[in-house]
C-alpha positions in Angstrom: 25.2 14.6 -5.4 26.9 12.1 -3.2 30.5 11.7 -4.3 31.1 8.3 -2.4 29.0 5.3 -1.6 26.9 6.3 1.5 25.2 2.9 2.2 25.5 -0.9 1.8 23.3 -3.6 0.3 23.1 -7.2 0.9 23.9 -9.3 -2.1 21.4 -12.1 -1.1 18.6 -9.6 -0.8 19.2 -7.5 -3.8 20.6 -10.0 -6.3 19.2 -13.4 -5.0 22.6 -14.9 -4.7 23.3 -17.2 -1.6 26.1 -15.0 -0.3 26.7 -13.2 3.0 28.5 -10.3 1.2 27.6 -6.7 1.6 28.5 -4.1 -1.2 28.7 -0.4 -1.0 26.0 1.6 -2.8 24.5 5.0 -3.3 21.3 5.7 -1.6 20.0 8.0 -4.4 20.2 7.6 -8.2 21.5 10.2 -10.5 21.0 10.9 -14.1 23.8 8.4 -15.1 22.5 5.5 -13.2 20.9 2.9 -15.6 17.3 2.0 -15.2 16.5 -1.3 -13.3 15.2 -4.0 -15.7 13.1 -6.2 -13.4 13.1 -9.0 -16.0 16.9 -9.3 -16.1 18.4 -12.7 -14.9 21.7 -12.5 -13.1 24.3 -15.3 -13.6 25.7 -15.7 -10.1 29.3 -16.3 -10.8 29.7 -13.3 -13.1 27.5 -11.1 -10.8 29.9 -11.8 -7.9 32.9 -11.0 -10.1 31.3 -7.7 -11.0 30.3 -7.0 -7.4 34.0 -7.6 -6.4 34.8 -4.9 -8.9 32.3 -2.3 -7.3 33.2 -3.4 -3.8 36.9 -3.5 -4.1 37.9 -1.6 -7.1 38.9 -4.7 -9.0 39.0 -4.1 -12.9 36.9 -6.8 -14.4 36.7 -7.9 -18.1 33.6 -9.8 -19.0 34.1 -12.1 -22.1 31.3 -14.0 -24.0 29.6 -14.5 -27.3 27.3 -11.9 -28.6 23.9 -11.4 -27.2 24.9 -12.9 -23.8 24.2 -9.6 -22.2 27.8 -8.5 -21.1 27.3 -4.8 -21.0 23.8 -5.2 -19.8 25.0 -7.3 -16.9 27.3 -4.6 -15.7 24.7 -1.9 -16.2 22.1 -3.9 -14.2 24.4 -4.5 -11.3 25.2 -0.6 -11.3 21.3 0.1 -11.5 20.8 -1.8 -8.3 23.7 -0.1 -6.6 22.6 3.4 -7.8 26.1 3.6 -9.2 26.4 6.0 -12.1 27.5 4.2 -15.3 28.8 5.2 -18.6 29.4 3.1 -21.7 32.1 3.8 -24.3 32.1 1.8 -27.5 35.7 1.2 -28.7 34.9 1.1 -32.4 37.5 1.7 -35.1 36.5 5.3 -35.3 37.2 6.2 -31.7 40.6 8.0 -31.4 43.0 8.8 -28.7 41.8 12.4 -28.7 38.3 11.3 -28.2 39.3 9.5 -25.0 41.8 12.0 -23.7 40.5 15.3 -25.0 41.6 18.1 -27.3 41.9 21.8 -27.8 38.7 23.5 -29.1 37.8 26.9 -30.0 35.0 28.2 -27.8 33.2 31.6 -27.4 33.9 33.4 -24.1 32.6 36.9 -23.5 32.2 37.4 -27.3 35.8 36.4 -27.9 37.0 33.1 -29.5 39.5 31.4 -27.2 41.1 28.1 -27.3 40.7 25.8 -24.3 41.1 22.1 -23.6 38.0 20.0 -23.7 38.2 16.9 -21.6 37.5 13.5 -23.2 35.4 10.8 -21.6 38.5 9.2 -19.6 39.6 12.3 -17.6 35.7 13.1 -17.0 35.0 9.6 -15.7 38.2 9.1 -13.8 37.5 12.1 -11.5 33.9 11.1 -10.7 32.2 8.3 -9.0 31.5 6.6 -12.1 31.6 3.0 -13.5 33.2 3.2 -17.0 32.4 0.2 -19.3 34.7 -0.1 -22.2 32.5 -2.0 -24.8 34.0 -4.0 -27.7 37.3 -3.9 -25.8 39.0 -6.3 -28.2 38.1 -4.0 -31.2 40.1 -0.9 -30.0 42.7 0.7 -32.1 46.4 0.2 -30.9 46.9 3.8 -30.1 43.8 3.8 -27.9 44.7 0.6 -26.1 48.1 1.9 -25.0 46.3 5.0 -23.5 44.1 2.6 -21.6 47.0 0.3 -20.4 48.4 3.1 -18.1 45.0 3.3 -16.4 45.2 -0.5 -15.8 48.3 0.0 -13.5 47.7 -0.5 -9.7 47.3 3.3 -9.0 45.4 3.9 -12.2 46.7 7.4 -12.7 46.3 9.1 -16.1 48.8 11.5 -17.5 47.5 14.4 -19.7 50.7 15.3 -21.7 49.2 18.5 -23.2 48.1 19.8 -19.8 51.1 18.6 -17.7 48.7 17.1 -15.3 48.5 13.7 -13.7 45.0 12.7 -12.7 44.3 10.4 -9.8 41.2 8.2 -9.9 38.3 9.1 -7.7 37.8 6.6 -4.9 34.6 5.6 -6.4 35.7 5.3 -10.0 35.3 1.7 -11.3 36.5 0.2 -14.7 34.9 -2.6 -16.6 35.2 -4.0 -20.1 33.4 -6.3 -22.3 34.8 -8.4 -25.2 33.8 -11.2 -27.6 37.2 -12.8 -27.5 39.9 -13.0 -24.9 42.5 -11.0 -26.7 43.3 -13.7 -29.2 41.7 -12.0 -32.3 39.2 -13.2 -34.7 40.0 -16.9 -34.6 36.8 -18.3 -36.0 35.7 -15.5 -38.4 32.8 -14.6 -36.4 33.9 -11.3 -35.0 35.6 -9.3 -37.8 37.5 -6.3 -36.5 38.5 -8.0 -33.2 42.2 -7.4 -32.6 44.8 -9.6 -30.8 45.4 -7.8 -27.6 48.9 -7.1 -26.0 49.4 -9.9 -23.3 50.9 -7.4 -20.9 47.6 -5.5 -21.1 45.3 -8.5 -20.7 47.5 -9.4 -17.7 46.5 -6.2 -16.0 42.8 -7.0 -15.7 42.3 -8.3 -12.1 39.3 -10.5 -12.9 38.2 -12.1 -16.2 34.7 -13.4 -16.1 33.1 -15.6 -18.8 29.5 -15.0 -19.5 27.5 -17.8 -21.4 23.9 -18.1 -22.5 21.3 -18.7 -19.7 19.7 -22.1 -19.2 16.8 -22.6 -21.7 14.1 -22.2 -19.0 15.5 -18.7 -18.0 16.0 -17.7 -21.5 12.3 -18.5 -22.3 11.1 -16.6 -19.3 13.1 -13.5 -20.4 11.6 -13.8 -24.1 8.1 -13.9 -22.5 8.8 -11.0 -20.3 9.8 -8.9 -23.3 6.8 -10.1 -25.3 3.8 -10.6 -22.9 1.5 -11.9 -25.6 3.3 -15.4 -25.4 2.4 -15.8 -21.7 -0.6 -18.1 -22.4 -0.2 -22.0 -22.7 0.2 -21.8 -26.6 2.6 -18.9 -26.4 4.8 -20.7 -23.8 5.1 -23.7 -26.0 6.0 -21.5 -29.0 8.7 -19.8 -27.0 10.1 -23.1 -25.7 10.4 -24.2 -29.3 12.2 -20.9 -30.4 14.7 -21.4 -27.5 15.2 -24.9 -28.5 15.9 -23.8 -32.1 18.3 -21.3 -30.8 20.2 -23.9 -28.7 20.5 -26.2 -31.7 22.2 -23.3 -33.6 24.6 -22.8 -30.8 25.5 -26.6 -30.8 25.9 -26.5 -34.5 28.2 -23.4 -34.2 30.4 -25.2 -31.5 30.6 -28.3 -33.8 31.6 -26.3 -36.7 28.5 -27.0 -38.8 27.3 -23.4 -38.7 29.2 -20.1 -39.0 26.6 -18.1 -37.1 24.2 -18.6 -34.0 21.1 -17.3 -32.5 21.6 -15.0 -29.5 18.8 -14.3 -27.0 18.5 -11.0 -28.6 17.6 -12.7 -31.9 15.2 -15.1 -30.1 13.3 -11.9 -28.7 13.3 -10.3 -32.2 11.9 -13.6 -33.7 9.1 -13.5 -31.0 8.2 -9.8 -31.7 8.2 -10.5 -35.4 5.9 -13.5 -34.8 3.5 -11.1 -33.2 3.6 -8.9 -36.4 3.3 -11.7 -39.0 1.1 -14.2 -36.9 3.3 -17.2 -37.7 6.7 -18.2 -36.4 7.8 -19.6 -39.8 8.0 -16.4 -41.9 9.1 -14.6 -38.7 12.1 -17.2 -38.3 13.1 -16.7 -41.9 13.1 -12.9 -41.6 14.7 -12.7 -38.2 17.5 -15.4 -38.5 17.4 -17.7 -41.5 18.2 -15.0 -44.1 21.2 -13.9 -42.2 22.8 -17.4 -42.6 25.1 -18.7 -45.3 23.0 -20.1 -48.1 24.6 -23.4 -47.9 23.8 -23.6 -44.2 20.2 -22.6 -44.5 18.8 -26.2 -45.1 20.4 -27.3 -41.8 18.9 -24.3 -40.0 15.5 -25.1 -41.6 16.0 -28.7 -40.2 16.5 -27.3 -36.7 13.2 -25.5 -37.1 11.4 -28.7 -38.3 12.8 -30.7 -35.4 11.4 -28.2 -32.7 8.1 -27.0 -34.5 7.3 -30.2 -36.5 6.7 -28.1 -39.6 8.7 -28.0 -42.6 10.3 -24.8 -44.3 10.9 -24.5 -47.9 14.7 -24.7 -47.3 14.2 -28.2 -45.7 13.3 -29.5 -49.1 16.6 -28.0 -50.5 18.3 -30.2 -47.9 16.4 -33.3 -49.1 17.0 -32.6 -52.7 20.8 -32.3 -52.0 
């Protein structure tokens, strides 16, 4: 295994972005390199921010609404650089010991002995690995303060139980994804999101904001995931689905809805339409039933506007 990047790639050739930049990369993939998704669409600004992280060791935090593909974006950049990549979800059950490591009883030569088992942080820090901290704004306070030390300029990690100080590998890279920017669950959409220490947020070198793709590109992704919609009728159906999704996002921004359709939901809707043969029941099962009961008439109206068909929930709106 090559321990440091041994080649370079041109950003223009690999990512299709009008840039003269070249980025270090590995010539051969390993087991930790994500698979390349040929259908993935890169957003140029965010991609350049991530490439700065890989090329210059900048710590990059990617913020955006759910379903925008934050973690996937980092993974797909890593995949094209053959850079090993590991994701850690900072859910409420992840403890400091899970990250750092703990003493464990193991069997050696028929004898039970106690030895220190490294957690994911020491393991990744000492290797050419891009570590992605998913749901960064949902981490527990004790976990977040462990990470804060790694966000210093030198990025060293002290293992108190071992009396060791670990220096990061030259090809170690650190990324994080979050639904909020450390301000907590302001709109009620992301329960469990915490307000983050401002001193910690200040340690991230680059904060990139990832939004949903333009409708045309989103529709192309949906069709690539569900190829049966590649004919003329299918394209029109997918365009209408994406239009409904965009209306839900506008309604969410305006405060009319408490939830919205992500691209992931649109793909699920298309897959369910394949199963049920009709976008109307598939829409109800994929998204409408997830909405607040009082908001369903408005969501049904969005469907009616884009598909020219009524849902039963539309009549509830008219009766009201």
